[in-house]
Structures are given as C-alpha cells and as structure tokens.
N, C-alpha and C positions, 0 to 999 in steps of 0.2 A: 770500378770492379764489377758493379752490377750489370753494366752494359755488356761487358765481356761474357758474363754468364748467360745473358739473354741471347746474345749472338750465337753462342754455342748451342743453345736450346733450339734456335731456329734451324741451324745447320743440321744438327742431329735428327730432328724431326723430319725435315725434308729428305735427308739421306735415307732414313728408315723407310719412308713411304716409297721412295724411288727404288731402293734395293729390294723391298718386298715384291714390288711389281716385276722388276727385272728378273729376279730369281724364279718367281712363280710362272713366268712366261718363257723361261729357259733361253734368255737372250745370250748371244755370244759376248765374250769378254771385251772386245773393242767397243761394242755398243754400250755395255755397262759402264766402262771407264768414261766414255763421253757423256753419258747421262749423269754420272756422279759429279763431273766437273760442272755441267750445266746447272744442276740443281743446287750445287754448292754456291755458285755465283748468284743465281737467282734468289736464293734464300737470304742474301745479304743486301740486295739492291734496294728494297724499300726504305732502308735507313740511310739512303744517300742524302736525305734532308737534315742530317745531323753532322755537325763539324767534327766530332770525335770518332767517326767511323773509320775503319781501316781503309776503305776505298778512298775516302777524301784525304786521309793522311798520306797514303802511299803514292797516289797519283798526282798530288798537288793540285787537284781541281780547285777552281775558285768556287768556294762553297757559299759565298754571299748570296748569289742568285738562287741556289738550290735550297737554302735555309730561310729564305725571305718569308715564307708563309708559316713556318714552324713545323714541328714534328707531327707526324700522323695527319697530314692534310692531303695535299695532292698526291704524294707518293704512296699513300695508303688508301687510295680509292679503287674502286673496281675498274675505272677507266684505263689505268696503266696496264694491268694484265690483259684486258680486252685488246688494247692497242698492240701489245707485245704478241698476243696470240695471232692477230691478223698478220703482223710482220713475220711471225714464225711460219704461218701457213704459206705465205707468199715465198719466203726464203727457202723453205724445204722443197718447193716445187721448181725452184730456179736451178738450171744446170750450172750456173756460175757459183751461186751461194751455197749449193749443196753438193758441189763437185769434189770435195775433199774426201779421199778414201783413206781408211786406216785398216790395214791388213785385209784389203778387198771389200770393206764395208763402207758405204757412204754414210758418214756419221753425223754430219752437220745438222740434218733435220732433227735427229734425236737431241742434239745439243740445244737447238732453238726451243723445242717444246718442253724440255726439262728445265730450261731457264725460266720459262713462264710458270711451270709447275712450282718451282722453288719460290718464285715471287708470290704466287697465290697462296701457298702454304704459310709463308711468313705472315701475310695479311690475315689469314684464317686464325693462326695462333694469337696474333695481336688482338683480334676481335673478342677473344675470351679473357683478355686482361681487364683490370679495373678501369683503365683509361678507355679501352675499346678503340674502335676506328669508325670513321664516317665513310661507309661504302660509297655513297653517292656524292662525295665532296666534289665541287666544281669551282 
C-alpha cells in the first residue's frame, strides 16, 4: 500500500508542476491534455525497475532484466532523462514523429518533453527521500 501512495505523490506533483506552467502560459486545451498524459506516464517510468509497478503488471513485460540491478539504480540516474531529452528533441523536430495533430495542434512534441519532465520530477522527489538516489549511477 505504501508503494501506491508514493506513486500517487509522484503523479500529483508532476501534474501540479505541469498544470501550473500550462495555465500560466495560457496554452490551448489540446496541448494541456497531451502534456498531462505525457507527464503522467513519465512520472511513473523510473519505477520500471520494480516488479510490482503498474506498468510491469499491466503490460506483462519480462521484468527480470529490468530489475536485475535493483531499485533506484540505472532507472534513477541522470542519464535516462538526458537520453530521453535528446530523443524528445529529435522526435519533436521530426515530421513523422511529430506529425500527429489534435484539433489543429501538433501535440507530440509537447508529449515527448512532458514525459521527460515527469521522469525528471520523479527522480527529483526521490532524491529528497531517506534512501535518495545516485544521480551519476552507471
């Protein structure tokens, strides 16, 4: 049950940061919806290294490889969000990967960057916990 509470905290914190930014910059609703989905997914991704996560249970991913190094190791380092940011930057400039329109707005670039934001905010929150994280784990 503790894990569920922590997951909700990660999601709520990431959504609050994203919504604060979206509202303060007066973004249109299709973009806000896309960003909310991106940050929701991103804020849960770092815990993919645990067998009991929703992602691992729902998708049936083989978690043996993902959990081999333990929790808060490779998935909680700075290298994953840096890599995801580079992918988001490339993907948002790609006419194929950013070509999806939602009510006339090209939204996938927003999705990619808020996924990275959610991931990073999850790590930031975990860094303030008792266990902390190893930012430079390799």
